[in-house]
N, C-alpha and C positions, 0 to 999 in steps of 0.2 A: 858216704851213702852211695849205694849203687842204684842207677836208674837205667831204664831200657827204652830204646827208640826203635820202633818198628817202621820199616820202609821197604821199598822195592830193592832188588839187587842193584839195579842201575844207579839209583840215588844213594844207596848205601856205600857203594864203591866210590862214587863221586865225592861223598862226604869225607871218606878216608883220604882220598887223593888230595883234596883241597883243604883238608883240616878245618872244615867249617860245616855248619848245619843251617838249613833254611829256616827263616823266621816266618811263622804263619801270620796271616792277616785275620782279624776278628771276623770279618764277613765271609771268610773262606772255611770256617769251622763247620762241622757236620751237625751241630746241635743248634736249632733255631732259637733256643732260649739262652744261649750264651750271651752274657752281659745284661740281658733284659730279664733276668730271673726275679726281679722285684715285682711284687703285685701292684697293679695300678687300678684305681677306681674311676678315673675320669679321662676324657679325651685330652684334656690339658696336660695331665700327668704323663700320658703316653707320648705326647709331643715333646715334653721335656726330656723323657728318657731317650727318645730318638736323637735329639740334639746332642745330648751328652755322649751317646754312643758314637755319633758321627765324629765328634771332636776327638774321642778316644782312639778310634780306629785310624784316623788320619795320621797320627803320630806314634802309634804304639802297635806292637805285635807280641807274639808269644811263641815259646817252644813247649811242646807237650811230650811228656815221657811217662813211663809206668814203673811201678814197683816190681812188676813181675815179668819174667820171660816165658812163663809156662801157660799162658792163656790161649786155648785154641781159637777163641773169638778174636783176640787181638791179632794173631797170626793171619786169620782169615780176612779181617777188615782192613788192616793197615800194612800188611806185608805181602801184598799181591797174592792172596789166596795160598799162603804157605810157600810160594815160590821166591819170596823175598828174604830179608835178613832182619836181625835184631842187633843193633849196636849197643855195646855196653859202656856206660859212662860212670865215672866216679866224680861226684860233686861234693862240695863242702856242706856238711850238715848245718852249719850256721849261715848258709848262703841265703839268697833271696828266693829260692825255690819255694813255691807254695803248694801244700797238699790240698787237693780238691776235696771239698766237703759235699757229701751226697745227702739229699733230703727229699721228703715227699711233699713238702710245703714251700711255696715261694715266700721269700722274705717280704716283710711289709715295712713301710716307713716307720711304723711304731717300733719295730725291732731295732732300728738304728737311732731311735730317740729324736726324730726330726719330723717336721710337718710337711715339707715339700721336697721334691726331687732335687731342686737347686740347693737345698741345705745339706745334701750328702757330701761328705769329704772324700778326698782321694783314697784313704784307706777303706772307706765304705765301698767304693767301686772296686777296689782290689778284692774285697770279700765277695762282692757279687760275681766278679769274674772267676772266682775260685769256688763257686757253688753250682752244683748241677743236680738234676733230677736223679733220684735213687736208682733208676733203671740203668744208669751209666756206671754203677759202682764196680762192675766187673773190670773196668779199665784201670782201677787203682792208680789214678792219674796224679802227676805233679806238674806244675806249670812255672815257667820262668817268664816274667813280663819284661819286655825290652822296648827301648826307644828305637824308632826307625831313623837312625842317624844317617846322614849322607855317606859317611865312610863305610857303612855296612851295606850299601846298595851296589849290586853288580851292574856295571855300566853296559854290559852286553845284553843280559836278559831282563834287567829291571827289578829282579827279586832282591830281597834283603837277606843277608846271611850273618851268622854269628860265628866268629872264629873260636876254636876250642880254647885259645888263650887270649881272649879279647882284652885289649888294653883298657883298664878302668872298669872291666866287667867281671863277671863270675867265671872262674876257671873251671872248665870241664875237661877231665882227662879221659881220653878214649882208651879203654882197657881191652876191648876185644870185640869179636863179631860172632854171632850165632847164625848159621845157615838153616833156613826152613826145610821142612820135610820134603818139599818138592823143588827145592832150589838146585839149579844146575850150574856148577862152576868147576873148573879144572884146577888141579893142584898147582900148576905153574903160575896161574893167575894169583892164587892165594899167596904163594911165596913172594911174588913181586911186591905186594903191599905190606906183608908182615915183616919182612926182613929189616926195613928201615925204622920200624917203630919199636922202641924199647918196651919190653915186658908186655907185648901184645899177645892176646890169646885167641884161639880159633876153636869152634865147636860146631857140631851138627845136632839137630833134634829130630824126633820122630813121634808119632802118636803112640801112647801107651797101649799095651796089649789087653789089659783087663779093666781099664777105667777111662773116663773122658779126661785125658790129661796129656800134656806135652812133656816128654822126657828127653834126656840126652841120648843121642844115638852113639853109644859107647864104641861099637866096632868101627864106625866111620871116624870117630874122633881119636881113637887110640894112636894111629900113626902120627898125629900132631902132638899127642902127649909124649910119645917116644922122642919127639924132636924138642920137647920141653916148652912147647907153645900151645898145647891142647888144653881145653877146658874140662875140668873135673867138677864133681859136685862139691868137693871140699873147697875148691877155689871159688865157686859160685856162692858158697855160704859165708865167705869172708865179707865183712862189711867195710 
């Protein structure tokens, strides 16, 4: 399964160089309903949710990706206003990646068949962490939930990272990079990081001429196709 990770040019190149990706903290996500998507009726229930959330975020994080590379909104929101990049990953279909469910109603305790917040099980909280308001549906998001293990912590900046071939974890193969419509990068820099990576692909995108869509910039990508490392629609359509 192919998934796409939008980010700035700086952090995208750093991810390729270091062969790792940053693990996000729950309290750094841009949706205030993340994790607390369950409906509560009383102040006591809200306090219980906050306690469970605090315990969860202290030891867990996540990586968020999308099913699509073509969303103008995702390029604008997460890839530095189209000046960034979209990293292409191949992940195992049977892995622990969870597809986000979008809904117009917050789940209730009754939906889980329990009477109190404390009766909710681990899988119930995974479901809550994979449920978002339907207005976010354009993101077509998938999530990988991860433990904030000591060996994943960078001792310099204090952030947690997940290696593309994390021992004991889910393997993510980096297949390529797509440069945004406003991204500025020279060919020499691209060749520096593409040459050492086997079967790595490179491509550029641009706004479509007649519709609200992002498409491959084929003239800019063609020189890389001629070098057998360019991204084509046929390659993108391979699962």
